C-alpha positions as CSV (number, residue, x, y, z in Angstrom):
1,X,95.7,120.7,105.3
2,X,97.6,121.3,102.0
3,X,94.9,119.1,100.2
4,X,92.4,121.0,101.4
5,X,94.1,125.2,100.7
6,X,94.2,123.7,97.0
7,X,90.4,122.5,96.9
8,X,88.9,125.7,98.1
9,X,91.4,127.0,95.6
10,X,90.6,125.5,93.2
11,X,86.2,125.9,94.1
12,X,86.6,129.5,93.8
13,X,88.1,128.9,90.6
14,X,85.7,126.6,89.1
15,X,82.1,127.7,90.8
16,X,81.6,131.0,89.2
17,X,82.6,129.3,85.7
18,X,80.2,126.7,86.1
19,X,77.7,128.7,87.5
20,X,78.0,131.0,84.2
21,X,78.1,128.2,82.2
22,X,74.5,127.2,84.0
23,X,72.6,129.6,82.9
24,X,73.9,130.7,79.5
25,X,72.4,126.4,79.2
26,X,68.9,128.2,80.3
27,X,69.5,131.7,77.9
28,X,66.8,132.2,75.4
29,X,65.2,129.2,74.3
30,X,67.0,128.1,71.6
31,X,68.6,124.8,71.1
32,X,67.7,121.4,72.0
33,X,67.0,121.0,76.2
34,X,68.5,117.7,77.0
35,X,71.8,118.7,74.7
36,X,71.4,121.2,77.0
37,X,71.3,118.8,80.1
38,X,74.1,116.8,78.3
39,X,76.7,119.9,78.5
40,X,75.4,120.6,82.1
41,X,76.0,117.7,83.1
42,X,79.8,117.0,81.3
43,X,80.5,120.6,83.3
44,X,79.2,119.1,87.2
45,X,81.4,116.3,86.1
46,X,84.2,117.8,84.9
47,X,84.4,119.2,88.3
48,X,84.3,116.6,90.0
49,X,86.7,114.2,89.0
50,X,88.6,117.5,89.3
51,X,88.3,118.5,93.5
52,X,87.3,115.4,94.6
53,X,89.1,112.5,92.9
54,X,92.4,113.8,94.4
55,X,90.7,114.8,97.7
56,X,90.1,111.1,98.6
57,X,92.8,109.5,96.8
58,X,95.0,111.4,99.6
59,X,92.7,110.7,103.0
60,X,94.5,107.7,103.5
61,X,97.8,108.5,102.8
62,X,97.1,111.6,105.2
63,X,95.6,110.0,108.1
64,X,98.6,107.5,108.2
65,X,100.5,110.0,107.9
66,X,99.2,112.3,111.1
67,X,99.1,109.0,112.5
68,X,102.4,108.4,113.1
69,X,103.1,112.2,113.6
70,X,101.4,111.3,116.9
71,X,103.2,108.2,117.5
72,X,106.7,109.9,116.7
73,X,106.1,113.5,119.4
74,X,104.4,110.8,122.6
75,X,107.4,107.8,121.6
76,X,109.5,107.6,124.4
77,X,113.2,108.8,124.7
78,X,115.2,105.7,123.4
79,X,119.3,107.8,124.8
80,X,121.8,107.1,122.4
81,X,125.6,105.8,124.3
82,X,128.5,108.1,123.0
83,X,130.0,104.9,122.2
84,X,127.0,104.0,119.6
85,X,127.5,107.6,118.0
86,X,131.3,107.6,117.4
87,X,132.0,103.9,117.1
88,X,130.9,105.0,113.5
89,X,129.6,107.4,110.6
90,X,126.2,108.0,111.4
91,X,124.4,108.4,107.9
92,X,121.5,110.8,107.5
93,X,118.8,110.0,105.5
94,X,117.8,113.2,104.0
95,X,115.9,112.9,100.5
96,X,114.0,110.1,98.9
97,X,117.3,109.6,97.4
98,X,120.2,110.7,99.0
99,X,121.8,111.4,102.0
100,X,125.2,113.5,103.8
101,X,127.4,111.8,106.7
102,X,128.6,112.8,109.9
103,X,130.9,111.9,112.3
104,X,131.1,112.1,116.1
105,X,134.8,112.2,117.2
106,X,135.4,111.2,121.6
107,X,136.6,115.2,121.7
108,X,132.6,116.7,120.3
109,X,133.5,117.5,117.2
110,X,131.0,117.5,114.7
111,X,132.0,116.5,110.8
112,X,129.3,116.6,107.7
113,X,129.9,115.4,104.4
114,X,128.3,117.2,101.9
115,X,125.3,115.7,99.9
116,X,126.1,111.8,98.1
117,X,123.6,111.3,95.4
118,X,125.1,108.8,93.5
119,X,125.5,105.0,94.3
120,X,129.0,103.6,95.4
121,X,130.6,107.1,97.7
122,X,131.3,106.9,101.0
123,X,131.5,111.0,101.1
124,X,134.9,112.2,102.5
125,X,133.9,114.6,105.2
126,X,135.0,118.1,106.9
127,X,134.3,119.8,110.4
128,X,131.5,121.7,110.9
129,X,130.8,121.9,114.4
130,X,129.9,120.0,117.9
131,X,128.1,117.9,119.7
132,X,127.2,116.4,122.8
133,X,125.1,114.0,125.3
134,X,123.5,115.5,128.0
135,X,121.8,113.5,130.7
136,X,117.9,114.2,129.5
137,X,118.8,111.6,126.5
138,X,118.9,114.5,124.5
139,X,121.4,115.3,121.7
140,X,122.2,118.3,121.0
141,X,124.4,119.2,117.7
142,X,126.3,123.3,116.9
143,X,126.6,124.4,113.7
144,X,129.6,126.5,113.7
145,X,129.1,128.4,110.2
146,X,125.6,129.5,111.5
147,X,125.6,129.0,115.4
148,X,122.8,127.7,115.4
149,X,121.7,124.7,117.9
150,X,119.6,121.1,117.5
151,X,118.3,119.2,119.7
152,X,117.7,114.9,118.4
153,X,115.9,112.7,121.1
154,X,116.5,109.8,119.5
155,X,112.7,107.9,119.7
156,X,113.8,104.3,117.8
157,X,116.5,102.3,118.1
158,X,118.7,100.2,114.7
159,X,117.2,96.8,115.2
160,X,117.0,94.3,111.5
161,X,118.8,97.3,110.2
162,X,116.1,99.5,110.9
163,X,116.8,103.6,110.9
164,X,117.0,105.6,113.9
165,X,114.1,108.1,114.9
166,X,115.5,111.2,115.7
167,X,112.4,113.7,116.8
168,X,113.4,117.2,117.2
169,X,112.2,120.4,119.2
170,X,109.9,120.1,116.2
171,X,107.5,116.9,116.3
172,X,109.1,116.2,113.1
173,X,111.9,113.2,113.0
174,X,115.6,113.0,111.5
175,X,115.7,109.0,109.9
176,X,120.1,108.3,110.9
177,X,121.4,105.0,109.7
178,X,123.4,103.8,112.0
179,X,126.5,101.0,112.5
180,X,128.1,98.5,110.8
181,X,126.6,98.8,107.8
182,X,125.3,102.4,108.1
183,X,126.5,103.1,104.2
184,X,124.8,99.4,103.3
185,X,121.6,100.7,104.4
186,X,121.7,104.3,103.6
187,X,122.7,102.6,99.7
188,X,119.8,100.1,99.4
189,X,117.0,102.8,101.2
190,X,117.8,105.6,98.1
191,X,119.4,103.6,95.4
192,X,117.6,99.7,96.2
193,X,120.8,98.4,96.1
194,X,124.6,99.1,98.0
195,X,127.1,99.7,95.7
196,X,130.0,100.2,98.3
197,X,129.1,96.6,100.2
198,X,128.2,94.2,97.5
199,X,126.6,90.9,98.4
200,X,128.8,88.9,100.1
201,X,126.8,85.4,100.3
202,X,124.7,83.9,97.5
203,X,121.0,81.8,97.4
204,X,121.2,78.0,97.2
205,X,119.3,76.1,97.2
206,X,120.1,74.1,101.3
207,X,119.6,78.0,101.9
208,X,115.9,77.9,101.7
209,X,114.7,74.2,100.8
210,X,112.2,73.0,103.2
211,X,112.2,76.8,104.8
212,X,109.4,78.6,106.0
213,X,110.1,82.9,105.5
214,X,107.9,85.8,107.1
215,X,109.3,89.1,105.0
216,X,108.4,92.7,105.0
217,X,108.9,95.3,102.6
218,X,112.5,97.8,103.7
219,X,112.9,99.7,104.4
220,X,110.1,99.9,106.2
221,X,110.2,103.8,106.9
222,X,110.2,105.9,104.3
223,X,110.9,110.4,103.9
224,X,107.9,113.0,103.0
225,X,110.5,115.6,104.1
226,X,113.9,116.2,104.9
227,X,112.3,116.6,108.4
228,X,109.3,114.0,108.3
229,X,109.2,110.5,108.0
230,X,105.9,108.1,107.8
231,X,105.2,104.4,107.4
232,X,107.2,103.4,103.9
233,X,103.7,104.1,101.9
234,X,104.1,100.6,99.5
235,X,104.7,99.2,102.8
236,X,103.0,94.7,103.0
237,X,104.3,91.7,104.4
238,X,103.3,88.4,104.4
239,X,105.1,84.4,104.6
240,X,106.5,82.0,102.2
241,X,107.6,78.4,102.6
242,X,109.2,77.2,100.1
243,X,108.5,72.9,99.3
244,X,111.5,70.3,99.0
245,X,110.3,69.8,95.4
246,X,110.3,72.9,93.7
247,X,106.8,74.2,94.8
248,X,105.6,77.3,97.0
249,X,103.0,78.5,99.1
250,X,102.4,82.2,99.5
251,X,100.0,84.5,101.6
252,X,98.9,87.4,100.6
253,X,100.2,91.0,101.1
254,X,99.7,92.2,104.3
255,X,99.2,95.9,105.4
256,X,100.1,97.7,108.3
257,X,96.4,98.5,108.8
258,X,94.8,95.3,108.6
259,X,95.0,92.6,110.4
260,X,97.5,90.0,109.2
261,X,96.7,87.2,107.8
262,X,100.2,84.0,106.6
263,X,97.3,81.8,105.5
264,X,98.6,80.3,102.4
265,X,96.8,81.9,99.4
266,X,99.1,81.8,96.4
267,X,101.3,79.0,94.8
268,X,103.9,79.0,92.7
269,X,107.4,76.9,91.7
270,X,111.1,78.5,92.7
271,X,114.5,77.8,91.8
272,X,118.5,78.9,92.5
273,X,120.3,79.9,89.7
274,X,123.6,78.3,92.0
275,X,125.7,79.9,89.0
276,X,124.7,83.9,90.5
277,X,123.4,82.8,93.2
278,X,120.5,84.2,92.6
279,X,116.5,82.5,93.8
280,X,113.8,82.6,91.1
281,X,110.6,82.6,92.3
282,X,107.5,81.8,89.6
283,X,103.8,83.2,90.6
284,X,101.6,82.7,88.4
285,X,102.6,84.6,85.0
286,X,104.6,86.5,87.7
287,X,108.5,86.1,87.9
288,X,111.1,87.4,91.2
289,X,114.3,87.6,90.9
290,X,115.9,88.0,94.3
291,X,120.0,88.8,95.7
292,X,120.6,88.5,98.6
293,X,121.9,91.7,100.1
294,X,122.9,91.5,104.1
295,X,122.5,88.7,106.3
296,X,122.7,89.0,109.9
297,X,123.9,86.2,112.0
298,X,122.3,88.0,115.4
299,X,118.6,87.5,113.9
300,X,118.9,84.9,111.4
301,X,117.5,87.5,109.3
302,X,118.6,88.5,105.7
303,X,118.5,91.6,103.6
304,X,117.1,91.2,100.3
305,X,116.7,93.0,96.8
306,X,114.0,91.6,94.6
307,X,112.7,93.0,91.4
308,X,109.9,94.9,93.5
309,X,112.0,96.1,95.9
310,X,114.6,94.8,98.5
311,X,112.4,92.8,101.7
312,X,113.9,92.1,104.7
313,X,113.2,87.8,105.3
314,X,113.4,86.3,108.5
315,X,113.9,82.7,108.4
316,X,114.5,81.4,111.9
317,X,111.5,78.3,112.3
318,X,111.9,78.9,115.5
319,X,111.8,83.0,116.2
320,X,110.8,83.8,111.9
321,X,107.0,84.4,112.7
322,X,107.7,86.7,116.1
323,X,110.8,88.2,114.2
324,X,108.9,90.0,111.4
325,X,106.0,91.3,114.3
326,X,109.2,93.1,116.2
327,X,110.5,94.6,113.1
328,X,106.9,95.9,112.8
329,X,105.7,96.7,115.6
330,X,109.0,98.6,116.0
331,X,108.8,100.7,112.8
332,X,105.0,100.8,112.3
333,X,104.5,102.3,116.2
334,X,108.5,102.3,117.7
335,X,107.4,100.1,120.0
336,X,108.1,96.3,120.3
337,X,105.2,96.2,123.0
338,X,102.7,96.0,119.8
339,X,103.6,93.3,117.8
340,X,100.9,90.9,118.7
341,X,99.5,93.2,116.3
342,X,101.3,91.2,113.7
343,X,101.2,87.8,114.7
């Protein structure tokens, strides 16, 4: 809608200028007609470039955002338990490069921190209000300084390190990181790595040798504004096999809107720098350095950092493909039943 308003305003401003320029071209008989036509063509081309190129380039993003708004609006509630809220601090991702902390005490007290814009800080909190979970699964938060109450309906879970999506009454939503690793996930999402929770493990050759990795971009969801989330526009996923002779094969980068293709189309080499525990990949003229951020024993997955951004890796030989499909379905559709779209 915003793009259409801007385009309309530009038309109102530019059209009279263009028409005036066109009429000036044919006023009198002096001048070469070819020169006049050249000037006219340049004016038309400029108007087209200003108005339509930005509009067309934004269509895909607007369409995906509209689709995900509908997904959020129609998603079924997935109520949180009091223990899920109170056992660990909650980190609310409120802009691409900032977050703040909330704690939910068992006595119904809510405490909040200031907004954090630097890596490595686990901020202190101060009492700010109260909270209650209704029988309908809706979380209601009252801020004492304003007396305002917000209602949140959880519509996703925090599997695979995904942020939990909480729908507001407006239909918009917030991204919350719950659980023991909430701070690390918030910092990785905001800053690319966690300074508060440094890696405790490193890559080794035995860890990846002979393995096929199914991977996808992390975080899967991203913020459009403080209370609107969408599928990360940079999201891609695929598969990669580390052969024992030091070579690797890789699929193309798949996108959510297309059908998945895990067949091999690229090849390269891999090596582990045992001193630093870093995995180096070379594909054509490009080299990627990969660090292991977090390891989830339950799912056999890794959260890694690359030179292009963070990724979620699934290494389980029996479940990897199913896990990446579930990860994508839970994020892009808030519904694990959509996993067949990514197999």
